[in-house]
C-alpha positions as CSV (number, residue, x, y, z in Angstrom):
1,M,86.2,91.2,103.5
2,F,89.6,92.4,104.7
3,D,90.0,90.4,107.9
4,A,89.0,87.1,106.2
5,F,92.3,87.3,104.2
6,S,94.7,88.5,106.8
7,W,97.6,86.0,106.6
8,S,100.4,88.0,108.3
9,T,100.5,90.4,111.2
10,S,101.6,93.8,110.2
11,D,103.9,94.3,113.1
12,E,106.5,96.8,111.8
13,L,107.4,99.1,109.0
14,E,110.6,101.0,108.6
15,W,110.0,104.4,107.2
16,R,112.7,106.8,106.0
17,R,112.6,110.4,104.7
18,P,115.2,113.1,104.3
19,A,115.7,115.0,107.5
20,A,115.3,118.3,105.9
21,R,112.2,117.6,103.8
22,W,108.6,116.9,104.9
23,D,105.5,118.1,103.1
24,E,102.3,117.5,104.9
25,E,100.2,119.7,102.6
26,T,100.0,117.2,99.7
27,P,96.3,116.2,99.3
28,V,95.1,112.6,99.2
29,D,93.0,112.5,96.1
30,G,93.6,109.0,94.6
31,A,96.4,110.1,92.2
32,D,99.7,108.1,92.2
33,P,101.8,109.3,95.1
34,A,105.0,111.1,94.1
35,R,108.2,110.4,96.0
36,M,107.1,107.1,97.5
37,V,108.6,103.7,97.0
38,F,109.2,100.5,98.8
39,V,113.0,99.8,98.8
40,M,114.3,96.3,98.8
41,R,116.5,95.1,101.7
42,P,119.8,93.7,100.5
43,G,119.4,90.2,99.1
44,A,115.6,90.2,99.5
45,G,112.6,90.4,97.2
46,E,114.1,88.6,94.2
47,F,110.5,87.4,93.4
48,L,109.2,91.0,93.0
49,P,109.1,93.3,90.0
50,R,111.7,96.0,90.5
51,E,113.2,99.2,89.3
52,L,115.8,101.7,90.7
53,A,114.7,103.2,94.0
54,C,116.4,106.5,93.2
55,L,113.9,107.1,90.4
56,H,111.2,107.7,93.1
57,A,112.9,108.6,96.4
58,F,115.2,111.6,96.7
59,G,117.6,112.9,99.4
60,L,118.3,109.5,100.9
61,G,121.5,108.7,99.1
62,L,120.0,105.9,97.1
63,T,122.0,105.0,94.0
64,T,121.8,101.4,92.9
65,E,119.3,100.1,95.4
66,Q,116.3,98.3,94.0
67,A,112.7,99.0,94.8
68,L,109.3,97.4,94.2
69,A,108.1,98.7,90.9
70,P,105.3,101.1,91.8
71,W,102.9,99.5,89.4
72,A,103.3,96.1,91.1
73,I,101.6,96.6,94.5
74,D,98.9,94.0,93.7
75,D,101.5,91.6,92.3
76,A,103.6,92.0,95.5
77,T,100.5,91.3,97.7
78,D,100.0,88.0,95.9
79,A,103.7,87.2,95.9
80,F,104.2,87.8,99.6
81,H,101.2,85.5,100.4
82,A,102.3,82.8,97.9
83,R,105.8,82.7,99.5
84,C,104.8,83.4,103.1
85,A,107.4,86.2,102.9
86,R,107.1,88.8,105.7
87,P,106.9,92.2,104.1
88,H,109.1,93.9,106.7
89,E,111.9,91.4,106.0
90,V,111.8,92.4,102.3
91,L,111.0,96.1,102.1
92,W,111.2,99.5,103.8
93,L,109.3,102.6,102.8
94,A,110.8,105.8,101.5
95,A,108.3,108.7,101.5
96,D,108.9,112.5,102.1
97,N,105.3,113.8,102.0
98,L,102.0,113.0,103.7
99,N,100.3,111.8,100.6
100,A,103.2,109.3,99.9
101,L,103.3,108.1,103.5
102,Y,99.5,107.6,103.5
103,W,99.6,105.5,100.4
104,G,102.6,103.6,101.6
105,L,100.7,102.7,104.8
106,H,97.6,101.8,102.7
107,D,99.7,99.5,100.5
108,W,101.4,98.0,103.5
109,A,97.9,96.9,104.8
110,H,97.3,95.3,101.4
111,F,100.6,93.3,101.7
112,H,99.3,91.6,104.8
113,N,95.8,90.8,103.6
114,H,95.9,88.7,100.5
115,G,92.6,87.9,98.9
116,P,90.3,88.5,95.9
117,F,89.2,92.0,95.0
118,S,85.6,90.9,94.6
119,Q,84.5,93.8,96.8
120,R,87.2,96.4,96.0
121,A,85.6,99.4,97.7
122,W,85.3,97.5,101.0
123,T,88.8,96.2,100.8
124,E,90.2,99.7,100.0
125,L,88.2,101.2,102.8
126,Q,89.8,98.8,105.3
127,C,93.3,99.7,104.0
128,D,92.3,103.4,104.4
129,A,91.3,102.8,108.0
130,A,94.5,101.0,108.7
131,A,96.6,103.8,107.3
132,L,94.6,106.5,109.1
133,A,94.8,104.6,112.4
134,W,98.6,104.2,112.1
135,L,99.0,107.9,111.3
136,W,96.9,108.8,114.4
137,A,98.9,106.5,116.6
138,N,102.2,107.9,115.3
139,R,101.2,111.6,114.7
140,E,104.0,112.9,116.9
141,R,106.7,110.9,115.0
142,V,105.4,111.6,111.5
143,P,104.9,114.7,112.4
144,I,101.2,115.6,111.7
145,G,99.0,117.7,113.9
146,E,95.5,116.7,114.8
147,R,94.0,119.4,112.6
148,R,95.9,118.1,109.5
149,W,95.0,114.5,110.4
150,E,91.3,115.5,110.4
151,Q,91.7,117.2,107.0
152,L,93.4,114.0,105.7
153,L,90.5,111.9,107.1
154,T,88.0,114.1,105.2
155,Q,90.0,113.6,102.0
156,V,90.1,109.9,102.5
157,Q,86.3,109.8,103.2
158,A,85.6,111.6,99.9
159,L,87.9,109.1,98.1
160,S,86.1,106.2,99.7
161,E,82.7,107.6,98.8
162,R,83.7,107.9,95.2
163,R,84.9,104.2,95.2
164,F,81.6,103.0,96.5
165,A,79.7,105.1,94.0
166,A,81.8,103.7,91.1
167,E,80.7,100.2,92.2
168,G,77.1,101.2,92.6
169,L,77.2,100.6,96.3
170,A,75.8,102.7,99.1
171,Y,78.5,104.4,101.2
172,D,78.1,104.3,104.9
173,G,80.5,106.9,106.3
174,R,80.5,105.5,109.8
175,A,83.4,103.2,109.1
176,L,85.8,106.1,108.7
177,R,84.5,108.5,111.4
178,A,87.3,109.9,113.5
179,P,86.4,108.3,116.9
180,R,86.2,104.8,115.2
181,V,89.5,105.2,113.4
182,K,91.2,106.5,116.6
183,R,90.0,103.5,118.5
184,L,91.5,101.2,115.9
185,S,94.9,102.7,116.6
186,G,94.6,101.5,120.2
187,C,95.5,105.0,121.4
188,R,93.5,107.0,123.8
189,G,92.9,110.7,123.3
190,G,91.3,112.9,120.7
């Protein structure tokens, strides 16, 4: 499902957070992530729904900067594809907690894989895998320890299982097993 609609390589994402604030304890439960927003680069993203970035990201000195309206993730995915706009040329991610960073990475995967949501649980699972793989590969920079990454994986597996159940589909947990996700990251170890 996911790979069939990949139109742009996700080659970079600029992530910022306040130096003095990082919360890795926030659970991933499917609720809207607090303190996460995609901030517009100057002169970019005029085709995207927007609001003030400072309404969602704190401690970064944002004042009049615009951000993608949080309710417009799907709209942005369609707009990037329609205009062949590279997401990293338009947006950067502000997130000061693990839940927000996880969902930012999940949404980042969406931006690069435009297509119908005819099999939503499968599409979301693949965005989950992409976000988890990125966090594994960058766990020292985030920072997130292996134990917390494994807890996050368990939370995401439960969320994915609920999505499949809601669509009346059988959930095969093999797709989000730790060794498989770690291999996706291209990193050895663990």
